[in-house]
C-alpha positions as CSV (number, residue, x, y, z in Angstrom):
1,M,-0.2,-0.3,0.0
2,R,1.1,3.5,-1.1
3,K,0.3,6.5,1.0
4,I,-0.6,10.0,-0.1
5,L,-1.2,12.7,2.0
6,I,-2.7,16.0,0.7
7,L,-1.9,19.2,2.4
8,G,-4.2,21.6,2.7
9,A,-8.6,21.2,1.5
10,G,-9.1,24.4,-0.1
11,R,-10.9,25.1,-3.3
12,S,-8.9,23.4,-5.7
13,A,-8.5,20.4,-3.8
14,S,-11.9,18.9,-4.4
15,S,-11.4,16.9,-7.9
16,L,-7.8,15.9,-6.7
17,I,-9.1,14.4,-3.6
18,H,-12.2,12.8,-5.5
19,Y,-9.8,11.4,-8.0
20,L,-7.5,9.8,-5.8
21,I,-10.6,8.2,-3.7
22,A,-12.1,7.0,-7.1
23,H,-8.5,5.4,-8.0
24,A,-7.3,4.2,-4.6
25,R,-8.1,0.5,-4.6
26,E,-7.1,0.0,-8.1
27,Q,-3.7,1.7,-7.5
28,D,-3.4,0.3,-3.8
29,W,-3.5,3.7,-2.3
30,R,-4.4,5.0,1.1
31,I,-5.1,8.9,1.5
32,T,-4.8,11.0,4.1
33,V,-6.3,14.8,3.7
34,A,-4.9,17.3,6.2
35,D,-6.2,20.7,6.7
36,K,-6.3,23.5,9.4
37,E,-9.9,22.9,9.5
38,E,-10.6,19.3,10.3
39,S,-14.4,19.8,9.3
40,S,-12.8,20.6,6.0
41,A,-10.8,17.8,5.4
42,A,-13.4,15.5,6.6
43,R,-16.0,17.0,4.3
44,M,-13.3,16.4,1.1
45,V,-13.3,12.4,1.9
46,A,-17.1,11.8,2.8
47,G,-17.8,8.7,0.9
48,G,-14.7,7.6,0.8
49,T,-14.0,6.9,4.2
50,E,-12.5,3.1,3.2
51,V,-9.5,4.6,1.6
52,A,-9.2,8.3,2.9
53,T,-9.1,10.0,6.2
54,G,-9.6,13.9,6.7
55,I,-7.5,15.0,9.7
56,G,-6.8,18.6,11.5
57,L,-3.2,19.8,10.9
58,D,-1.8,23.2,11.1
59,A,0.8,22.9,8.5
60,S,2.7,25.8,10.4
61,D,3.5,23.4,13.0
62,T,6.6,22.1,12.3
63,Q,6.4,19.1,14.3
64,A,3.2,18.1,13.6
65,R,3.8,18.4,9.7
66,G,7.3,16.6,10.0
67,T,5.1,13.4,11.6
68,A,2.4,13.6,9.3
69,I,4.8,13.7,6.1
70,G,7.2,10.9,7.7
71,E,3.9,8.6,7.8
72,H,3.4,8.8,3.9
73,D,5.2,7.8,0.7
74,L,4.2,10.9,-1.5
75,I,3.3,14.9,-0.5
76,I,1.0,16.7,-2.2
77,S,1.1,20.7,-1.4
78,M,-2.2,22.3,-2.0
79,L,-1.0,25.0,1.0
80,P,-0.5,28.8,0.1
81,A,2.8,29.0,-1.7
82,F,4.8,30.6,0.8
83,M,4.4,27.3,2.8
84,H,5.9,25.0,-0.1
85,M,9.6,25.4,1.0
86,D,8.9,24.3,4.7
87,V,7.1,21.3,2.9
88,V,9.8,20.4,0.4
89,Q,12.7,20.8,2.9
90,D,10.8,18.0,5.1
91,C,10.4,16.1,2.4
92,L,14.1,16.2,1.4
93,R,15.0,14.9,5.1
94,L,12.3,12.5,5.7
95,K,13.1,11.2,1.8
96,K,9.5,11.9,0.2
97,H,8.4,12.6,-3.4
98,V,6.4,15.6,-3.3
99,I,4.0,17.6,-5.9
100,T,2.7,20.9,-5.7
101,P,0.7,23.3,-8.4
102,S,3.1,26.0,-7.8
103,Y,5.7,28.2,-9.4
104,V,9.3,27.1,-8.5
105,P,11.0,29.9,-6.2
106,D,14.7,30.2,-6.8
107,A,15.8,28.5,-3.3
108,L,14.0,25.3,-4.5
109,W,16.3,25.2,-7.8
110,A,19.3,25.6,-5.5
111,M,18.2,22.3,-3.7
112,D,18.2,20.3,-7.3
113,A,21.4,18.2,-6.7
114,D,20.2,17.3,-3.1
115,F,16.9,15.8,-4.4
116,K,19.0,14.1,-7.0
117,Q,21.1,12.8,-4.7
118,A,18.3,11.5,-2.6
119,G,16.6,9.6,-5.4
120,L,13.4,12.2,-5.0
121,V,10.9,13.7,-7.3
122,V,10.0,17.3,-6.7
123,L,7.3,17.9,-9.7
124,N,6.1,21.7,-9.3
125,E,3.8,23.8,-11.7
126,M,1.3,20.6,-12.4
127,G,-1.8,22.5,-12.2
128,L,-3.7,24.7,-14.5
129,D,-1.6,27.8,-15.1
130,P,1.4,26.5,-14.6
131,G,0.6,23.3,-15.6
132,I,-1.7,22.4,-18.3
133,D,-0.3,25.4,-20.3
134,H,2.9,24.2,-20.0
135,M,1.9,20.4,-21.1
136,S,-0.2,21.4,-23.8
137,A,2.2,23.9,-25.1
138,M,5.2,21.5,-25.1
139,R,3.2,18.9,-27.0
140,I,2.4,21.2,-29.7
141,L,6.1,22.6,-30.0
142,D,7.7,19.1,-29.8
143,R,5.6,18.4,-32.9
144,I,6.7,21.6,-34.7
145,R,10.1,20.8,-33.7
146,R,9.7,17.3,-35.3
147,E,8.4,18.7,-38.5
148,G,11.4,20.7,-38.8
149,G,9.8,24.2,-37.8
150,T,11.6,26.8,-36.4
151,M,9.6,29.3,-33.8
152,E,9.2,32.6,-34.1
153,A,6.4,33.6,-31.6
154,F,4.5,32.0,-28.7
155,E,1.9,33.7,-26.5
156,S,-0.2,31.9,-23.9
157,Y,-3.0,33.3,-21.9
158,T,-5.0,31.5,-19.1
159,G,-8.0,33.0,-17.5
160,G,-10.1,31.7,-14.6
161,L,-13.4,33.3,-15.0
162,V,-17.4,32.7,-14.7
163,A,-19.5,30.8,-17.3
164,P,-21.6,32.8,-19.8
165,E,-24.7,31.2,-18.3
166,S,-23.8,32.7,-14.9
167,D,-22.3,35.9,-16.2
168,D,-24.8,38.3,-14.4
169,N,-22.7,41.3,-13.1
170,P,-20.9,44.1,-15.0
171,W,-17.3,42.8,-13.9
172,G,-17.7,39.5,-15.6
173,Y,-16.0,37.7,-12.9
174,K,-16.8,35.7,-9.9
175,I,-14.5,34.1,-7.9
176,S,-13.7,30.3,-8.1
177,W,-10.0,30.0,-6.4
178,N,-8.1,31.4,-3.5
179,P,-9.8,34.8,-3.2
180,R,-6.5,36.5,-1.5
181,N,-4.7,35.4,-4.6
182,V,-7.4,37.0,-6.9
183,I,-6.6,40.7,-5.3
184,L,-3.0,40.2,-5.1
185,A,-2.6,39.1,-8.8
186,G,0.3,40.4,-10.6
187,Q,2.0,41.7,-7.4
188,G,5.2,39.3,-7.5
189,G,7.7,41.9,-9.2
190,A,7.5,43.0,-12.5
191,A,6.3,41.0,-15.7
192,K,8.7,40.2,-17.9
193,Y,8.7,39.0,-21.7
194,I,9.8,39.5,-25.3
195,R,8.2,40.8,-28.2
196,D,9.8,41.1,-31.7
197,G,13.5,40.8,-29.9
198,A,12.7,43.7,-27.4
199,T,12.5,42.6,-24.0
200,K,9.8,44.5,-21.9
201,Y,9.1,45.1,-18.4
202,I,5.7,45.9,-16.9
203,P,5.6,47.4,-13.0
204,Y,2.4,46.2,-11.2
205,H,0.8,49.8,-11.3
206,K,1.1,49.8,-15.0
207,L,0.1,45.9,-15.4
208,Y,-3.7,46.7,-16.0
209,Q,-3.2,49.2,-18.6
210,Q,-0.6,47.2,-21.1
211,T,-3.5,44.8,-22.1
212,V,-4.2,42.9,-25.5
213,R,-7.4,41.9,-26.6
214,V,-7.6,38.1,-27.5
215,E,-10.3,36.5,-29.2
216,V,-11.3,33.1,-28.3
217,D,-13.1,31.2,-30.7
218,G,-16.5,30.9,-29.8
219,L,-16.3,32.7,-26.4
220,G,-15.6,36.3,-27.7
221,A,-12.9,38.8,-26.6
222,F,-10.9,39.1,-23.4
223,D,-8.6,41.1,-21.8
224,G,-4.7,39.6,-22.0
225,Y,-2.3,41.0,-19.5
226,A,1.5,39.5,-18.7
227,N,1.7,37.5,-16.2
228,R,5.2,37.1,-14.2
229,D,8.3,36.3,-15.9
230,S,8.0,34.5,-19.3
231,L,11.6,34.8,-19.9
232,K,12.6,31.9,-17.6
233,Y,10.5,30.0,-20.1
234,R,13.0,30.4,-23.0
235,S,14.9,27.9,-21.6
236,H,12.4,25.5,-20.1
237,Y,10.9,25.4,-23.5
238,G,13.8,25.3,-25.7
239,L,13.2,28.5,-27.1
240,E,16.6,30.2,-26.2
241,H,16.1,32.5,-29.4
242,I,12.5,33.2,-30.1
243,P,11.9,36.4,-30.5
244,T,8.6,36.7,-29.1
245,L,7.3,35.0,-25.7
246,L,4.6,36.1,-23.5
247,R,2.4,33.8,-21.1
248,G,-0.5,36.1,-19.7
249,T,-3.9,36.0,-17.9
250,L,-7.3,36.4,-19.5
251,R,-10.2,38.5,-18.0
252,K,-13.6,39.3,-19.2
253,A,-13.0,42.7,-21.8
254,G,-13.2,45.9,-19.8
255,F,-12.1,44.3,-16.5
256,C,-8.6,45.0,-16.4
257,Q,-9.3,49.0,-17.1
258,A,-12.1,49.0,-14.1
259,W,-9.4,47.0,-11.6
260,D,-6.8,49.4,-12.6
261,A,-8.8,51.7,-10.4
262,F,-8.1,49.9,-7.4
263,V,-4.6,49.7,-8.3
264,Q,-4.0,53.0,-8.7
265,L,-5.8,54.0,-5.6
266,G,-3.6,51.8,-3.7
267,C,-6.6,49.6,-2.6
268,T,-4.5,46.2,-3.5
269,E,-1.5,47.4,-1.0
270,D,-1.1,44.4,1.5
271,G,1.6,45.9,3.5
272,F,-0.1,48.0,6.4
273,A,-3.1,47.8,8.2
274,M,-5.9,50.6,7.8
275,E,-7.0,52.7,10.8
276,L,-10.7,52.2,10.2
277,G,-13.7,51.7,12.6
278,A,-15.9,49.0,11.9
279,N,-18.6,51.2,11.3
280,A,-16.6,53.0,8.5
281,T,-18.4,52.9,5.0
282,W,-17.0,51.6,1.9
283,S,-16.9,55.3,0.9
284,D,-14.7,56.0,3.9
285,F,-12.4,53.5,2.7
286,L,-12.3,55.0,-0.7
287,D,-11.8,58.6,0.8
288,A,-8.8,57.3,2.6
289,F,-6.6,57.1,-0.8
290,L,-8.0,60.0,-2.4
291,P,-7.2,63.8,-2.2
292,H,-8.9,65.6,0.5
293,C,-12.0,67.8,-0.8
294,Q,-14.4,68.5,1.8
295,E,-16.7,69.6,-0.9
296,C,-16.6,66.4,-3.4
297,A,-18.8,63.7,-2.9
298,T,-16.5,60.3,-2.9
299,R,-17.5,59.0,-6.4
300,E,-17.1,62.6,-8.0
301,N,-13.8,63.1,-6.2
302,L,-12.8,59.7,-7.3
303,A,-13.5,60.2,-11.0
304,N,-11.6,63.4,-11.3
305,Y,-8.7,61.9,-9.5
306,L,-8.5,58.9,-11.9
307,G,-9.7,60.8,-14.8
308,L,-12.6,58.6,-15.5
309,E,-16.0,59.2,-17.1
310,H,-18.4,59.7,-14.7
311,Q,-21.1,57.9,-16.4
312,G,-18.2,55.6,-17.9
313,E,-18.4,51.9,-17.7
314,T,-15.6,51.7,-15.1
315,M,-17.8,53.9,-12.5
316,R,-20.8,51.5,-13.3
317,K,-18.7,48.5,-12.2
318,L,-17.7,50.4,-9.1
319,D,-21.1,51.5,-8.5
320,W,-22.5,47.7,-8.6
321,L,-19.9,46.8,-5.8
322,G,-21.7,49.4,-3.7
323,L,-18.8,51.6,-2.7
324,F,-20.5,54.9,-2.8
325,D,-24.1,54.0,-1.1
326,G,-23.3,54.6,2.8
327,R,-22.8,50.5,3.3
328,P,-20.5,50.1,6.4
329,I,-17.5,47.7,5.7
330,G,-18.1,45.6,8.7
331,I,-14.4,44.9,9.7
332,A,-11.6,46.8,10.9
333,G,-7.6,46.5,11.4
334,R,-7.1,44.9,8.0
335,S,-5.0,45.7,5.1
336,P,-6.3,47.6,2.1
337,A,-6.2,44.6,0.1
338,A,-7.8,42.3,2.8
339,T,-10.2,44.7,3.2
340,L,-11.3,44.8,-0.5
341,Q,-11.4,41.1,-0.4
342,H,-14.1,41.2,2.4
343,L,-16.4,43.1,-0.3
344,L,-15.5,41.0,-3.4
345,E,-15.8,37.8,-1.7
346,Q,-19.6,38.5,-1.2
347,K,-20.0,40.5,-4.6
348,W,-18.4,38.1,-6.7
349,K,-19.6,34.9,-5.0
350,L,-20.7,31.9,-7.1
351,G,-24.1,31.6,-6.5
352,P,-25.9,28.2,-5.8
353,T,-26.6,27.2,-9.4
354,D,-23.5,29.1,-10.6
355,K,-20.6,27.6,-12.9
356,D,-17.2,28.8,-13.5
357,L,-15.1,28.6,-16.7
358,V,-11.4,28.0,-17.5
359,V,-10.3,29.1,-20.9
360,M,-6.7,28.7,-22.1
361,W,-5.2,30.2,-25.5
362,H,-2.1,29.8,-27.4
363,H,-0.4,31.3,-30.2
364,F,2.3,29.6,-32.2
365,R,3.8,31.3,-35.1
366,Y,6.6,29.3,-36.9
367,H,8.2,28.8,-40.2
368,V,9.3,25.5,-42.0
369,E,10.7,24.8,-45.5
370,G,10.4,29.0,-46.1
371,Q,6.7,28.8,-45.2
372,H,5.3,30.8,-42.5
373,Q,2.3,28.9,-40.4
374,S,0.4,29.8,-37.2
375,I,-1.6,27.4,-34.7
376,H,-4.3,28.9,-32.6
377,A,-5.3,26.2,-29.7
378,S,-7.7,26.9,-27.0
379,L,-9.3,24.9,-24.1
380,A,-12.6,26.1,-22.3
381,V,-13.9,23.9,-19.6
382,I,-17.0,24.9,-17.5
383,G,-17.4,23.4,-14.1
384,K,-20.2,20.9,-12.8
385,D,-21.2,22.8,-9.7
386,Q,-19.4,24.7,-6.8
387,T,-17.6,21.8,-5.5
388,E,-16.5,20.5,-8.9
389,T,-15.4,23.4,-10.5
390,A,-13.8,24.3,-13.9
391,M,-10.8,25.5,-11.7
392,A,-10.6,22.6,-9.3
393,Q,-10.7,19.9,-12.1
394,T,-8.3,21.8,-14.2
395,V,-5.9,22.7,-11.2
396,G,-6.3,18.9,-9.1
397,L,-6.7,16.4,-11.9
398,P,-3.3,17.0,-13.1
399,I,-1.9,16.1,-10.2
400,A,-3.6,13.5,-9.3
401,M,-2.7,12.2,-12.7
402,A,0.7,12.4,-11.8
403,C,0.6,10.6,-8.6
404,K,0.6,7.1,-10.6
405,L,3.5,8.5,-12.8
406,V,5.6,8.9,-9.4
407,L,4.3,6.0,-7.5
408,N,4.1,3.4,-10.2
409,G,7.7,4.5,-11.1
410,E,7.2,5.7,-14.6
411,L,9.4,8.7,-14.1
412,Q,13.1,8.0,-14.4
413,D,14.4,11.5,-13.7
414,R,15.0,12.8,-10.3
415,G,15.3,16.5,-8.7
416,V,13.1,19.2,-9.2
417,M,11.3,18.9,-12.5
418,L,8.5,20.8,-14.4
419,P,5.8,18.7,-16.6
420,L,8.0,19.8,-19.5
421,K,8.8,15.9,-21.0
422,P,6.7,13.7,-23.0
423,V,6.8,11.0,-20.1
424,I,4.2,13.7,-18.2
425,Y,2.6,15.3,-20.4
426,E,1.3,12.6,-23.0
427,P,-0.2,10.5,-20.3
428,V,-1.7,13.4,-18.4
429,L,-3.0,15.3,-21.5
430,N,-4.3,12.0,-22.9
431,E,-6.4,11.1,-19.9
432,L,-7.4,14.6,-19.5
433,E,-9.1,14.2,-22.9
434,T,-11.0,11.2,-22.0
435,L,-12.7,13.5,-19.1
436,G,-13.4,16.4,-21.5
437,I,-10.7,18.6,-21.2
438,T,-9.3,18.9,-24.7
439,F,-7.5,21.6,-26.7
440,H,-9.0,22.5,-30.0
441,E,-6.4,23.8,-32.7
442,E,-6.9,25.8,-35.9
443,E,-4.6,26.8,-38.5
444,V,-4.7,30.5,-39.1
445,E,-3.4,32.8,-41.8
446,V,-0.2,34.7,-40.7
């Protein structure tokens, strides 16, 4: 019997856990789901208690975390990204394989030789974005290379959105993943990419102003903005000399312009607590960031300060959030970002019958035998319900499928790795296709 420990039972873990439970008997697995809230862990394994157990565990408790890791063969960290290093250090010390959906920090790459020497797999970026984006891109890139093609441009965008039938607010957005990450998106340093041979850097305060329009067949227009450091993927993808490479995020058209209002005001800052009482209103929240104007109403002051049309689309989106109607905030002593999160978790909540949507879009431009060619590849997944969301499926299922590769000895490589080789991406993408998670490819005119 092989034992799997899942640390964290948040929104993105449901499909992962349900898949592992469904395959536990045939794979001879025993699964433990550990979460700070024992009730959350127990709820996730309900119906599968013959092969799975839910326990309460504070993953910041070094001793308790180490004890749990030591009792299992493979560890899956679904914890916030900043906690992964503690987990992987435990896994190195205790000689355990580990899988995460998160980006690889530099400190983890520095441990690669140690994990190789210990004979351990540390498989990262194994979710949706990063994850499915890597695997689907590499499948096509490897095919182009086999055909003798030379890449000229690669662009990839992903968005966790709301399904069209559940899109009933002017933002075109509802939260289907960690709400804190929604608020802090884009704050991990300047976005970096290369366009026509020119390296570009976009600092956070300009990120939502430099967008492109992305048309996805059958789904319409989206705003695309650059995501993190695309430059490091030149070497990962074997595209060291490519003139254009950009990885980005999708939002419904018009979202980014409105979200930029919060960024410019400072409402997404997370480094200090606000001194607003619990009875303060959302207008008081906004006033705290605006130039003082006793004669101005908050709405008028904000529009003038940011140069927005008073009856324009951005102000309409802010109106819909109830920011100017005298409503009390209801919490106190939190950062601007956490305060804003409190509002958006209410206003952007998936309703009882709502479904989310995941969209991914790749563009490949290349030449072969003197002919220029271009491919668009797109993925659209609609969630089943509030538990089996599209986000949970596309984040969790690749991780679950990778468990078979690790525990059944199908991966010969050891150390810190990404899902970039056929031995990983072929079986995972093939199995995802059997579940309806399938890319549509289209050749387009250059």
